[in-house]
C-alpha angles and dihedrals in degrees: 000000000000121000094170131058139166120244127216112273098182116079092208090060090068092053098041100042103031107018093235130123112255120245120263087244120033091210128208118345095218115052126202132181116296093016124123115267137145141259133187128234137154118280094253091055092048090053090053090050091054095046114008120204112284095020120135117263092209123089109349117243122253110269127203110266107271134146117280113267119238123232125267119275127226088268090065098240122125132200110227124198111226147148119270105234119063119253108197115222092242095061107122103215145013090247090055089048091054091052095047101041099073089054093049103057092109132041122195106233094219092064103024090106093053107030114105096233098047106026099092093047091050097045092045091054094244092159127153143170119243113208116215142158096215144336130224132231132177117246105212099170092108092050090254125088110251111185108226128197114223116197141150115282091233093052093239122141120268124229109210123196113245146164127235134204138191118214125186124187129214090260092054097258111149127205120189109196143166144193135205121247115228135198131207112272102180090121098034111125092226111020096050087078095067136075131034115337111255094016127113111274120224141176135193114273098250111197126218111246093243092056099058099101093037090055093050093050103034119123114253091250090056099040095087089063086077093056099099137134116263110237114266093223089062092057134070129200125206127177114240116237102176112091090216090065096052121107109263115246098201129085120291118262 
C-alpha cells in the first residue's frame, strides 16, 4: 500500500490531462503522508468546501497552510489544495488530526463504505480525483526493500480515485484533506510482486480518463463500479536508485 507518490511538475499536464488550471506553485515533487497536495472536484463541490452550507459569511476561519487554489475552468473541474491523509469530520482536535492523518492516506475500496474513518465521506459522495505522475511501492522479493516507481507506460498522468473531508475545530481552524482509494491486487500481473510477503496486495484505483466526471457524480451505490484494477500492460515499474527518492524510515514531520 503506497505511502509515497509523485506529483505533477508540468503545469500543462493539469490542463491537458484533467482540464483544470494548474496551481500557482506546483509544490513538492515527492509527496508523503500529511504533506500538502491537490485533488480535483467539480466547481460546486469546491465552493462547498470553501464555505459549507450554514457557515458564517463573516470573517473566514483560519485554514491550514496550503497553496492557493486556482479558479474553475470551462470544464467545471477545480484543483483543490489539501493535506494527504484524511481527517474525518468527527475528530475532536487538531492534535488528534495530526496523529490520525498518516494512517488514513489510503482507504480499501471494499470497506470504504463501512469503515469508521471513511464511511461518511463515501456515503456523502465526497469523491475526488488525485492527479499524480507515479506512485511508489517496495519490492521485498530480495529480502531488502527496493523502492520502485510505478507509472503509466505512455508517461501520461494518472487520475486516482479518492475521498475528501473537511474538518473544522472549535477555534475555527479548517483542514481540507483527502485519501487514495485502493483495490485488491493479489492477482494483478505487476502489483502482486510488491509489499510484505504473505500480506494482501493492493494498488491505487486508477481511473480511465473518460470516467473522471462519471466518478465524481456517481451515486454512492454505483461508485464501487469504478473500483477496478488498472491493466498491468499499461503500467511500468522501475527500481529507484537515488537515495533522495527512497521512502524515509524516520518519524513523520
